[in-house]
mmJSON file of the N, C-alpha and C atoms, coordinates in Angstrom:
{"data_MODEL":{"atom_site":{
"group_PDB":["ATOM","ATOM","ATOM","ATOM","ATOM","ATOM","ATOM","ATOM","ATOM","ATOM","ATOM","ATOM","ATOM","ATOM","ATOM","ATOM","ATOM","ATOM","ATOM","ATOM","ATOM","ATOM","ATOM","ATOM","ATOM","ATOM","ATOM","ATOM","ATOM","ATOM","ATOM","ATOM","ATOM","ATOM","ATOM","ATOM","ATOM","ATOM","ATOM","ATOM","ATOM","ATOM","ATOM","ATOM","ATOM","ATOM","ATOM","ATOM","ATOM","ATOM","ATOM","ATOM","ATOM","ATOM","ATOM","ATOM","ATOM","ATOM","ATOM","ATOM","ATOM","ATOM","ATOM","ATOM","ATOM","ATOM","ATOM","ATOM","ATOM","ATOM","ATOM","ATOM","ATOM","ATOM","ATOM","ATOM","ATOM","ATOM","ATOM","ATOM","ATOM","ATOM","ATOM","ATOM","ATOM","ATOM","ATOM","ATOM","ATOM","ATOM","ATOM","ATOM","ATOM","ATOM","ATOM","ATOM","ATOM","ATOM","ATOM","ATOM","ATOM","ATOM","ATOM","ATOM","ATOM","ATOM","ATOM","ATOM","ATOM","ATOM","ATOM","ATOM","ATOM","ATOM","ATOM","ATOM","ATOM","ATOM","ATOM","ATOM","ATOM","ATOM","ATOM","ATOM","ATOM","ATOM","ATOM","ATOM","ATOM","ATOM","ATOM","ATOM","ATOM","ATOM","ATOM","ATOM","ATOM","ATOM","ATOM","ATOM","ATOM","ATOM","ATOM","ATOM","ATOM","ATOM","ATOM","ATOM","ATOM","ATOM","ATOM","ATOM","ATOM","ATOM","ATOM","ATOM","ATOM","ATOM","ATOM","ATOM","ATOM","ATOM","ATOM","ATOM","ATOM","ATOM","ATOM","ATOM","ATOM","ATOM","ATOM","ATOM","ATOM","ATOM"],
"id":[1,2,3,4,5,6,7,8,9,10,11,12,13,14,15,16,17,18,19,20,21,22,23,24,25,26,27,28,29,30,31,32,33,34,35,36,37,38,39,40,41,42,43,44,45,46,47,48,49,50,51,52,53,54,55,56,57,58,59,60,61,62,63,64,65,66,67,68,69,70,71,72,73,74,75,76,77,78,79,80,81,82,83,84,85,86,87,88,89,90,91,92,93,94,95,96,97,98,99,100,101,102,103,104,105,106,107,108,109,110,111,112,113,114,115,116,117,118,119,120,121,122,123,124,125,126,127,128,129,130,131,132,133,134,135,136,137,138,139,140,141,142,143,144,145,146,147,148,149,150,151,152,153,154,155,156,157,158,159,160,161,162,163,164,165,166,167,168,169,170,171,172,173,174],
"type_symbol":["N","C","C","N","C","C","N","C","C","N","C","C","N","C","C","N","C","C","N","C","C","N","C","C","N","C","C","N","C","C","N","C","C","N","C","C","N","C","C","N","C","C","N","C","C","N","C","C","N","C","C","N","C","C","N","C","C","N","C","C","N","C","C","N","C","C","N","C","C","N","C","C","N","C","C","N","C","C","N","C","C","N","C","C","N","C","C","N","C","C","N","C","C","N","C","C","N","C","C","N","C","C","N","C","C","N","C","C","N","C","C","N","C","C","N","C","C","N","C","C","N","C","C","N","C","C","N","C","C","N","C","C","N","C","C","N","C","C","N","C","C","N","C","C","N","C","C","N","C","C","N","C","C","N","C","C","N","C","C","N","C","C","N","C","C","N","C","C","N","C","C","N","C","C"],
"label_atom_id":["N","CA","C","N","CA","C","N","CA","C","N","CA","C","N","CA","C","N","CA","C","N","CA","C","N","CA","C","N","CA","C","N","CA","C","N","CA","C","N","CA","C","N","CA","C","N","CA","C","N","CA","C","N","CA","C","N","CA","C","N","CA","C","N","CA","C","N","CA","C","N","CA","C","N","CA","C","N","CA","C","N","CA","C","N","CA","C","N","CA","C","N","CA","C","N","CA","C","N","CA","C","N","CA","C","N","CA","C","N","CA","C","N","CA","C","N","CA","C","N","CA","C","N","CA","C","N","CA","C","N","CA","C","N","CA","C","N","CA","C","N","CA","C","N","CA","C","N","CA","C","N","CA","C","N","CA","C","N","CA","C","N","CA","C","N","CA","C","N","CA","C","N","CA","C","N","CA","C","N","CA","C","N","CA","C","N","CA","C","N","CA","C","N","CA","C","N","CA","C","N","CA","C"],
"label_alt_id":[null,null,null,null,null,null,null,null,null,null,null,null,null,null,null,null,null,null,null,null,null,null,null,null,null,null,null,null,null,null,null,null,null,null,null,null,null,null,null,null,null,null,null,null,null,null,null,null,null,null,null,null,null,null,null,null,null,null,null,null,null,null,null,null,null,null,null,null,null,null,null,null,null,null,null,null,null,null,null,null,null,null,null,null,null,null,null,null,null,null,null,null,null,null,null,null,null,null,null,null,null,null,null,null,null,null,null,null,null,null,null,null,null,null,null,null,null,null,null,null,null,null,null,null,null,null,null,null,null,null,null,null,null,null,null,null,null,null,null,null,null,null,null,null,null,null,null,null,null,null,null,null,null,null,null,null,null,null,null,null,null,null,null,null,null,null,null,null,null,null,null,null,null,null],
"label_comp_id":["MET","MET","MET","SER","SER","SER","PRO","PRO","PRO","PRO","PRO","PRO","ASP","ASP","ASP","THR","THR","THR","ASN","ASN","ASN","VAL","VAL","VAL","GLU","GLU","GLU","THR","THR","THR","GLU","GLU","GLU","SER","SER","SER","ARG","ARG","ARG","LYS","LYS","LYS","HIS","HIS","HIS","LYS","LYS","LYS","VAL","VAL","VAL","PRO","PRO","PRO","ILE","ILE","ILE","TRP","TRP","TRP","GLY","GLY","GLY","ILE","ILE","ILE","LEU","LEU","LEU","LEU","LEU","LEU","ALA","ALA","ALA","VAL","VAL","VAL","ILE","ILE","ILE","PHE","PHE","PHE","GLY","GLY","GLY","LEU","LEU","LEU","LEU","LEU","LEU","MET","MET","MET","ILE","ILE","ILE","LEU","LEU","LEU","ALA","ALA","ALA","ILE","ILE","ILE","VAL","VAL","VAL","THR","THR","THR","THR","THR","THR","ALA","ALA","ALA","PHE","PHE","PHE","GLU","GLU","GLU","ARG","ARG","ARG","SER","SER","SER","ASP","ASP","ASP","GLU","GLU","GLU","GLU","GLU","GLU","ALA","ALA","ALA","ALA","ALA","ALA","GLY","GLY","GLY","GLU","GLU","GLU","ALA","ALA","ALA","ALA","ALA","ALA","VAL","VAL","VAL","GLU","GLU","GLU","GLY","GLY","GLY","GLN","GLN","GLN","PRO","PRO","PRO"],
"label_asym_id":["A","A","A","A","A","A","A","A","A","A","A","A","A","A","A","A","A","A","A","A","A","A","A","A","A","A","A","A","A","A","A","A","A","A","A","A","A","A","A","A","A","A","A","A","A","A","A","A","A","A","A","A","A","A","A","A","A","A","A","A","A","A","A","A","A","A","A","A","A","A","A","A","A","A","A","A","A","A","A","A","A","A","A","A","A","A","A","A","A","A","A","A","A","A","A","A","A","A","A","A","A","A","A","A","A","A","A","A","A","A","A","A","A","A","A","A","A","A","A","A","A","A","A","A","A","A","A","A","A","A","A","A","A","A","A","A","A","A","A","A","A","A","A","A","A","A","A","A","A","A","A","A","A","A","A","A","A","A","A","A","A","A","A","A","A","A","A","A","A","A","A","A","A","A"],
"label_entity_id":["1","1","1","1","1","1","1","1","1","1","1","1","1","1","1","1","1","1","1","1","1","1","1","1","1","1","1","1","1","1","1","1","1","1","1","1","1","1","1","1","1","1","1","1","1","1","1","1","1","1","1","1","1","1","1","1","1","1","1","1","1","1","1","1","1","1","1","1","1","1","1","1","1","1","1","1","1","1","1","1","1","1","1","1","1","1","1","1","1","1","1","1","1","1","1","1","1","1","1","1","1","1","1","1","1","1","1","1","1","1","1","1","1","1","1","1","1","1","1","1","1","1","1","1","1","1","1","1","1","1","1","1","1","1","1","1","1","1","1","1","1","1","1","1","1","1","1","1","1","1","1","1","1","1","1","1","1","1","1","1","1","1","1","1","1","1","1","1","1","1","1","1","1","1"],
"label_seq_id":[1,1,1,2,2,2,3,3,3,4,4,4,5,5,5,6,6,6,7,7,7,8,8,8,9,9,9,10,10,10,11,11,11,12,12,12,13,13,13,14,14,14,15,15,15,16,16,16,17,17,17,18,18,18,19,19,19,20,20,20,21,21,21,22,22,22,23,23,23,24,24,24,25,25,25,26,26,26,27,27,27,28,28,28,29,29,29,30,30,30,31,31,31,32,32,32,33,33,33,34,34,34,35,35,35,36,36,36,37,37,37,38,38,38,39,39,39,40,40,40,41,41,41,42,42,42,43,43,43,44,44,44,45,45,45,46,46,46,47,47,47,48,48,48,49,49,49,50,50,50,51,51,51,52,52,52,53,53,53,54,54,54,55,55,55,56,56,56,57,57,57,58,58,58],
"pdbx_PDB_ins_code":[null,null,null,null,null,null,null,null,null,null,null,null,null,null,null,null,null,null,null,null,null,null,null,null,null,null,null,null,null,null,null,null,null,null,null,null,null,null,null,null,null,null,null,null,null,null,null,null,null,null,null,null,null,null,null,null,null,null,null,null,null,null,null,null,null,null,null,null,null,null,null,null,null,null,null,null,null,null,null,null,null,null,null,null,null,null,null,null,null,null,null,null,null,null,null,null,null,null,null,null,null,null,null,null,null,null,null,null,null,null,null,null,null,null,null,null,null,null,null,null,null,null,null,null,null,null,null,null,null,null,null,null,null,null,null,null,null,null,null,null,null,null,null,null,null,null,null,null,null,null,null,null,null,null,null,null,null,null,null,null,null,null,null,null,null,null,null,null,null,null,null,null,null,null],
"Cartn_x":[91.707,90.843,91.453,91.823,92.132,90.834,91.103,89.869,90.118,89.025,88.966,89.204,89.593,89.947,91.024,92.18,93.463,94.247,94.635,95.237,97.107,97.634,99.191,100.095,99.744,100.296,100.015,98.692,98.735,98.79,98.92,99.26,100.725,101.633,102.979,103.319,102.783,102.781,102.636,101.645,101.237,102.001,103.092,103.855,105.055,105.683,106.786,107.381,106.891,107.405,107.604,106.713,107.129,108.293,108.298,109.298,110.872,110.742,112.117,112.334,111.034,111.544,112.113,111.602,112.211,113.404,114.01,115.085,116.323,115.855,116.673,117.039,115.949,116.366,117.081,116.869,117.719,119.339,119.525,120.867,121.14,120.36,120.899,121.104,120.65,120.794,121.913,122.292,123.503,124.848,124.746,125.809,125.918,124.84,124.989,125.838,125.666,125.949,127.473,127.798,129.186,129.973,129.283,130.186,130.167,129.34,129.479,130.361,130.633,131.58,132.942,132.852,134.357,134.738,134.079,134.287,134.83,134.194,134.706,135.765,136.318,137.656,138.736,138.323,139.224,139.651,138.798,138.807,139.349,139.086,139.645,141.418,141.908,142.992,143.883,143.219,143.754,143.822,143.469,143.056,144.154,144.615,145.604,146.804,146.925,148.091,148.528,147.277,147.736,147.964,147.518,148.079,149.371,149.987,151.483,152.283,151.962,152.883,152.599,151.818,152.048,152.836,152.645,153.214,154.812,155.076,156.565,157.324,156.543,157.294,157.805,158.864,159.83,158.906],
"Cartn_y":[49.792,48.626,48.268,46.927,46.339,45.726,45.566,45.448,43.933,42.978,41.598,40.73,41.546,40.51,40.885,41.053,41.496,40.299,40.883,39.544,40.156,39.077,39.781,39.743,39.093,38.777,40.206,40.552,41.67,43.009,43.017,43.871,44.339,43.029,43.262,43.76,43.391,43.718,45.037,46.04,47.168,48.426,47.485,48.351,48.57,47.416,47.154,48.507,49.311,50.571,51.603,52.018,52.818,52.377,51.225,50.541,51.033,50.508,50.736,52.194,53.116,54.606,54.867,54.78,55.104,54.52,53.112,52.71,53.567,53.92,54.885,56.159,56.746,57.78,57.864,56.881,56.866,56.538,55.557,55.687,56.856,57.614,59.117,60.165,59.969,60.84,60.433,59.094,58.641,59.073,59.108,59.613,60.941,61.525,63.264,63.674,62.857,63.013,62.766,61.541,61.083,62.459,62.651,63.838,64.847,65.541,66.634,66.367,65.228,65.077,65.03,64.309,64.374,65.747,66.304,67.831,68.414,68.506,69.329,69.184,67.604,67.145,67.708,67.301,68.214,69.591,70.222,71.896,71.807,71.591,71.652,71.062,70.191,70.146,70.883,71.439,72.921,74.085,74.164,75.423,75.137,74.066,73.844,74.153,73.624,73.374,75.132,75.599,76.857,78.272,77.641,78.36,78.222,76.794,76.221,77.18,77.169,77.948,79.556,79.873,81.491,81.725,80.775,80.816,80.74,79.899,79.543,80.89,81.891,82.788,83.932,84.422,85.546,86.762],
"Cartn_z":[80.161,79.949,78.469,78.363,77.192,76.213,74.932,74.107,74.427,74.199,74.487,73.393,72.431,71.158,70.4,71.317,70.906,70.271,68.963,68.376,68.08,68.675,69.004,67.728,66.819,65.358,64.645,64.627,63.502,64.446,65.841,66.438,66.363,66.315,66.264,64.774,63.582,62.594,62.342,63.083,62.882,63.467,64.364,65.036,64.787,63.751,63.533,62.791,62.014,61.518,62.473,63.41,64.414,65.271,65.755,66.573,65.85,64.486,63.948,63.651,63.59,63.443,65.004,66.15,67.277,67.48,67.143,67.282,66.283,65.016,64.486,64.949,65.856,66.23,67.311,68.134,69.205,68.594,68.032,67.282,66.835,65.954,65.456,66.84,67.83,69.068,69.686,69.604,70.012,69.202,68.118,67.167,67.305,67.371,67.644,69.161,70.173,71.654,71.286,70.597,70.471,69.566,68.766,67.708,68.649,69.611,70.155,71.173,71.85,72.96,72.209,71.035,70.222,69.688,69.327,69.132,70.14,71.337,72.346,73.117,73.108,73.3,72.521,71.257,70.202,70.273,70.522,70.576,71.86,72.954,74.211,74.172,73.337,72.938,72.29,71.348,70.242,70.965,71.932,72.867,73.978,74.458,75.484,74.637,73.385,72.411,71.907,71.895,71.274,72.659,73.548,75.026,75.309,75.344,75.63,74.663,73.172,71.988,72.597,72.838,73.211,74.417,75.398,76.662,76.659,75.499,75.15,74.422,73.918,73.436,74.058,73.874,74.644,74.536],
"occupancy":[1.0,1.0,1.0,1.0,1.0,1.0,1.0,1.0,1.0,1.0,1.0,1.0,1.0,1.0,1.0,1.0,1.0,1.0,1.0,1.0,1.0,1.0,1.0,1.0,1.0,1.0,1.0,1.0,1.0,1.0,1.0,1.0,1.0,1.0,1.0,1.0,1.0,1.0,1.0,1.0,1.0,1.0,1.0,1.0,1.0,1.0,1.0,1.0,1.0,1.0,1.0,1.0,1.0,1.0,1.0,1.0,1.0,1.0,1.0,1.0,1.0,1.0,1.0,1.0,1.0,1.0,1.0,1.0,1.0,1.0,1.0,1.0,1.0,1.0,1.0,1.0,1.0,1.0,1.0,1.0,1.0,1.0,1.0,1.0,1.0,1.0,1.0,1.0,1.0,1.0,1.0,1.0,1.0,1.0,1.0,1.0,1.0,1.0,1.0,1.0,1.0,1.0,1.0,1.0,1.0,1.0,1.0,1.0,1.0,1.0,1.0,1.0,1.0,1.0,1.0,1.0,1.0,1.0,1.0,1.0,1.0,1.0,1.0,1.0,1.0,1.0,1.0,1.0,1.0,1.0,1.0,1.0,1.0,1.0,1.0,1.0,1.0,1.0,1.0,1.0,1.0,1.0,1.0,1.0,1.0,1.0,1.0,1.0,1.0,1.0,1.0,1.0,1.0,1.0,1.0,1.0,1.0,1.0,1.0,1.0,1.0,1.0,1.0,1.0,1.0,1.0,1.0,1.0,1.0,1.0,1.0,1.0,1.0,1.0],
"B_iso_or_equiv":[0.0,0.0,0.0,0.0,0.0,0.0,0.0,0.0,0.0,0.0,0.0,0.0,0.0,0.0,0.0,0.0,0.0,0.0,0.0,0.0,0.0,0.0,0.0,0.0,0.0,0.0,0.0,0.0,0.0,0.0,0.0,0.0,0.0,0.0,0.0,0.0,0.0,0.0,0.0,0.0,0.0,0.0,0.0,0.0,0.0,0.0,0.0,0.0,0.0,0.0,0.0,0.0,0.0,0.0,0.0,0.0,0.0,0.0,0.0,0.0,0.0,0.0,0.0,0.0,0.0,0.0,0.0,0.0,0.0,0.0,0.0,0.0,0.0,0.0,0.0,0.0,0.0,0.0,0.0,0.0,0.0,0.0,0.0,0.0,0.0,0.0,0.0,0.0,0.0,0.0,0.0,0.0,0.0,0.0,0.0,0.0,0.0,0.0,0.0,0.0,0.0,0.0,0.0,0.0,0.0,0.0,0.0,0.0,0.0,0.0,0.0,0.0,0.0,0.0,0.0,0.0,0.0,0.0,0.0,0.0,0.0,0.0,0.0,0.0,0.0,0.0,0.0,0.0,0.0,0.0,0.0,0.0,0.0,0.0,0.0,0.0,0.0,0.0,0.0,0.0,0.0,0.0,0.0,0.0,0.0,0.0,0.0,0.0,0.0,0.0,0.0,0.0,0.0,0.0,0.0,0.0,0.0,0.0,0.0,0.0,0.0,0.0,0.0,0.0,0.0,0.0,0.0,0.0,0.0,0.0,0.0,0.0,0.0,0.0],
"pdbx_formal_charge":[null,null,null,null,null,null,null,null,null,null,null,null,null,null,null,null,null,null,null,null,null,null,null,null,null,null,null,null,null,null,null,null,null,null,null,null,null,null,null,null,null,null,null,null,null,null,null,null,null,null,null,null,null,null,null,null,null,null,null,null,null,null,null,null,null,null,null,null,null,null,null,null,null,null,null,null,null,null,null,null,null,null,null,null,null,null,null,null,null,null,null,null,null,null,null,null,null,null,null,null,null,null,null,null,null,null,null,null,null,null,null,null,null,null,null,null,null,null,null,null,null,null,null,null,null,null,null,null,null,null,null,null,null,null,null,null,null,null,null,null,null,null,null,null,null,null,null,null,null,null,null,null,null,null,null,null,null,null,null,null,null,null,null,null,null,null,null,null,null,null,null,null,null,null],
"auth_seq_id":[1,1,1,2,2,2,3,3,3,4,4,4,5,5,5,6,6,6,7,7,7,8,8,8,9,9,9,10,10,10,11,11,11,12,12,12,13,13,13,14,14,14,15,15,15,16,16,16,17,17,17,18,18,18,19,19,19,20,20,20,21,21,21,22,22,22,23,23,23,24,24,24,25,25,25,26,26,26,27,27,27,28,28,28,29,29,29,30,30,30,31,31,31,32,32,32,33,33,33,34,34,34,35,35,35,36,36,36,37,37,37,38,38,38,39,39,39,40,40,40,41,41,41,42,42,42,43,43,43,44,44,44,45,45,45,46,46,46,47,47,47,48,48,48,49,49,49,50,50,50,51,51,51,52,52,52,53,53,53,54,54,54,55,55,55,56,56,56,57,57,57,58,58,58],
"auth_comp_id":["MET","MET","MET","SER","SER","SER","PRO","PRO","PRO","PRO","PRO","PRO","ASP","ASP","ASP","THR","THR","THR","ASN","ASN","ASN","VAL","VAL","VAL","GLU","GLU","GLU","THR","THR","THR","GLU","GLU","GLU","SER","SER","SER","ARG","ARG","ARG","LYS","LYS","LYS","HIS","HIS","HIS","LYS","LYS","LYS","VAL","VAL","VAL","PRO","PRO","PRO","ILE","ILE","ILE","TRP","TRP","TRP","GLY","GLY","GLY","ILE","ILE","ILE","LEU","LEU","LEU","LEU","LEU","LEU","ALA","ALA","ALA","VAL","VAL","VAL","ILE","ILE","ILE","PHE","PHE","PHE","GLY","GLY","GLY","LEU","LEU","LEU","LEU","LEU","LEU","MET","MET","MET","ILE","ILE","ILE","LEU","LEU","LEU","ALA","ALA","ALA","ILE","ILE","ILE","VAL","VAL","VAL","THR","THR","THR","THR","THR","THR","ALA","ALA","ALA","PHE","PHE","PHE","GLU","GLU","GLU","ARG","ARG","ARG","SER","SER","SER","ASP","ASP","ASP","GLU","GLU","GLU","GLU","GLU","GLU","ALA","ALA","ALA","ALA","ALA","ALA","GLY","GLY","GLY","GLU","GLU","GLU","ALA","ALA","ALA","ALA","ALA","ALA","VAL","VAL","VAL","GLU","GLU","GLU","GLY","GLY","GLY","GLN","GLN","GLN","PRO","PRO","PRO"],
"auth_asym_id":["A","A","A","A","A","A","A","A","A","A","A","A","A","A","A","A","A","A","A","A","A","A","A","A","A","A","A","A","A","A","A","A","A","A","A","A","A","A","A","A","A","A","A","A","A","A","A","A","A","A","A","A","A","A","A","A","A","A","A","A","A","A","A","A","A","A","A","A","A","A","A","A","A","A","A","A","A","A","A","A","A","A","A","A","A","A","A","A","A","A","A","A","A","A","A","A","A","A","A","A","A","A","A","A","A","A","A","A","A","A","A","A","A","A","A","A","A","A","A","A","A","A","A","A","A","A","A","A","A","A","A","A","A","A","A","A","A","A","A","A","A","A","A","A","A","A","A","A","A","A","A","A","A","A","A","A","A","A","A","A","A","A","A","A","A","A","A","A","A","A","A","A","A","A"],
"auth_atom_id":["N","CA","C","N","CA","C","N","CA","C","N","CA","C","N","CA","C","N","CA","C","N","CA","C","N","CA","C","N","CA","C","N","CA","C","N","CA","C","N","CA","C","N","CA","C","N","CA","C","N","CA","C","N","CA","C","N","CA","C","N","CA","C","N","CA","C","N","CA","C","N","CA","C","N","CA","C","N","CA","C","N","CA","C","N","CA","C","N","CA","C","N","CA","C","N","CA","C","N","CA","C","N","CA","C","N","CA","C","N","CA","C","N","CA","C","N","CA","C","N","CA","C","N","CA","C","N","CA","C","N","CA","C","N","CA","C","N","CA","C","N","CA","C","N","CA","C","N","CA","C","N","CA","C","N","CA","C","N","CA","C","N","CA","C","N","CA","C","N","CA","C","N","CA","C","N","CA","C","N","CA","C","N","CA","C","N","CA","C","N","CA","C","N","CA","C","N","CA","C","N","CA","C"],
"pdbx_PDB_model_num":[1,1,1,1,1,1,1,1,1,1,1,1,1,1,1,1,1,1,1,1,1,1,1,1,1,1,1,1,1,1,1,1,1,1,1,1,1,1,1,1,1,1,1,1,1,1,1,1,1,1,1,1,1,1,1,1,1,1,1,1,1,1,1,1,1,1,1,1,1,1,1,1,1,1,1,1,1,1,1,1,1,1,1,1,1,1,1,1,1,1,1,1,1,1,1,1,1,1,1,1,1,1,1,1,1,1,1,1,1,1,1,1,1,1,1,1,1,1,1,1,1,1,1,1,1,1,1,1,1,1,1,1,1,1,1,1,1,1,1,1,1,1,1,1,1,1,1,1,1,1,1,1,1,1,1,1,1,1,1,1,1,1,1,1,1,1,1,1,1,1,1,1,1,1]
}}}
């Protein structure tokens, strides 16, 4: 059930801050996922280079 006297302008002003907060949280989450993926790929490259160096030793 919705209220009979909904004022869209007032409601949009009331919800502006929470919507910006949700948007910032989503952006932060995407940046964290990007950082995790980047770190995982960098570490896998370092491990592969380390294994090649060990195998090349007599």
